N, C-alpha and C positions, 0 to 999 in steps of 0.2 A: 501178849507178845506179838501174836500174829496181827492183831489190830494195829499195833504201833508200827509194825513193818509195812503194813498196807498204806497207812497214812503217809509214811516217809516216801514210799514209791510214788504215790499220787502227787505229793508236793514237788518231787524231782521232775516228774512229767510236766507239771504246770509251768515250772521254771523254764524247762527246755522249750516248751511251746511259746512262752513269752519271749524268750530270746530270739527265736526264729522269726516271729512276727515283727520284732523291732529291727532285725537285720535285713528283712526282705526289702527289695528295691521299691522305691516310691514311684507312684504313677506320675509320669511326666506329661505336662500339658502339651497338646499338639501345637500350640502357638509358641513361637520363639520367645524366650523371657524378655527380649528387648522390643518385641512387637506389642503394641497396645490397641485395643478395640475402641477405647474412648478418646478418639482423635479430634482435633479441631480443624477448621479451615476447609471443610469439604472432604477430608480424608476418610476412607472407610477403615483402612488399617495403616499404621505408621510405626516408625521406630525413632528413637532419640537420634540416631546417627544419620539415617538416610531420609528423614522426613516422611512424606506420604509414600506408601507402598501400593495402595490402590485407592480409587476414588468412589464417592457416592454416585448413584445414577445420574446420567446426563452431564456430568462434569468431565473435563479433559485432564488427562495426566500429562505432565511435562516435567522434564529434568532441568533444573536451573543450576548453572555452575557458580559456585561461591569459592573462589580461590582454586584450590586443587580438588575440592569436594563437589559432588553433585547431589543436590537435594531435590526430592520429588515434591511437586506441589499440585494441587487440584484447582482448576480454574473453570469458570463458566464459558470462556471463550479463549482461544489460543492467542498468545502475545504476538506483537509485531515480529516478523521474521519466521513465523511458524504457520503451518496449516493443520486443520483438524481432520481426523479420520475416525469414523465410528465403526467399531468392531463389536461382535456379539459379546465378547468378554471385557473389552476395555475401550474407552475413547481416548485416543492418543494424539498429542501435538508433535508434529515432525518438522524439523528445521527446513526452511527454504534453501534453494541453491545459494552458493556463496556470493554471487553477484546480485542476488535478488533481496529486496528489502521486505516486501510483503508478497504473498502468493496465494493462489486459489488451490493449487495442488503442486506436486513436484515438477510438473512439466509446464505450468502456466503461471508466470510471474504477473503481478498487478502493479508493482512499483519497484524500480531498480535502485541499487545503491549508487552513491555519487560517482560520476564519471561514466555511467552507462545509460543507454537510451533504450526505452521500452518499445518493442515492435512485435505485435502478434503474440504477446505472452513471453517473449524472450528478451534478454538484456544484451545489447550489442555495443561494441566500442564505437562503430561508425554505422550510420544509416545506409540502407541499400540504395541502389541507383534509382533515381526518380523521386526520392524522399529526402527530407532535410531534418536536421536536429533542431528541435524546439528546446532552447536552454531554460525556458520557464517551466514547462511541464516535464521536461526530460523524456520526451517521446519523439519517435520518428513520425513526421507528419508529411502530408502532401505539399508539394511546392505550390505556392499561391502566386499567380501573376497579377500584375496591375490590371485593373478594369477602369475604363473611363466612360462617362455618359455620352450621349449624342451631342453634337455641336448645337449651340443655340443659333437662332437666325443672325445674319449679319446685322450689325448696328447701322443706323443712318450714316451716310457719308459725312465726315466732319473735318474741320480744319481749325486748329487752335481752340477746340471746344465749342465751335459754332457750326451751324448747318446752313449758313448763308454767307454771301459775299465772297464766294471763291468758285473756281471751276474744278480744280483737282484737290482731293483730300484723301482721307483714309477711313476704312471701316474695319470693325473688329467683331470677332465672335469668340465665345468661351465654352468650355465644358468642365464638368466636375469629375473628380476621382471618386468612384463608388467602391473600389476595393484596392487597398494598398498592398503592395507585394510583400511576400515573405523574404527571408534573407537571400535565397537563391532564385527568387522570381524575377520576371522581366521588369525593368524599370518603367515608371510611368511616362507617358508622352506629354508634350506641352499642353497646357490647359487654356492657352489663348493664341489666336492668330490675328494678324493684321495685314491688310492688303490695300493697295492704292485704288482709288475710285475717281470717276469723273462724273460730274452732274452739270446740269444746265444752271449757269450762274443765275442767282436771283438776288435781288436787293434785300438787305436786312431791313426789317421794319424798325420803327422807333423803339429803342430799348434793347435791340439785339446787337447794335454796333458797340465798339469800344474795346 
């Protein structure tokens, strides 16, 4: 009888211990159930909803807006409109200023958005005094004035295309434009001059008259 009672007690104890172990809390993984380690596209960690959460070494983390949602992506270089900054724990892409299309950092723009002109890293509505807007490069540039070459020597004194058979004629000289002006630059001067001339009359040789 004592043996039967002992076996019954041991059986009850084993059942109690079994129930306790089955009802004890499970060990929870430190990683969020939606976070995956086996990510694609350069992500170190990611989630189904937010995309990349962290990037592999040397890649830049950037948030891309898709509708109302922002998705994290990892890129080898920052996209247009962003500049990259490397930190010890993360390499991050940060958006340029609103009027800036591409930038080196938050204070230095390298290309402005439409309607703005670039000057010393800043985007301006109008160019400062002494500069003018270049609508091709969308930059503020120095005003370029016209430059002309030196005058050529005066031509021989002529009349009606001949150099003989007259006393009073005209002579001309010319110069070339070596630098055309920009929009606000000084206009170019005349490139030719004519003046009256007087020569000692000489008879035209055979073949020169007519």
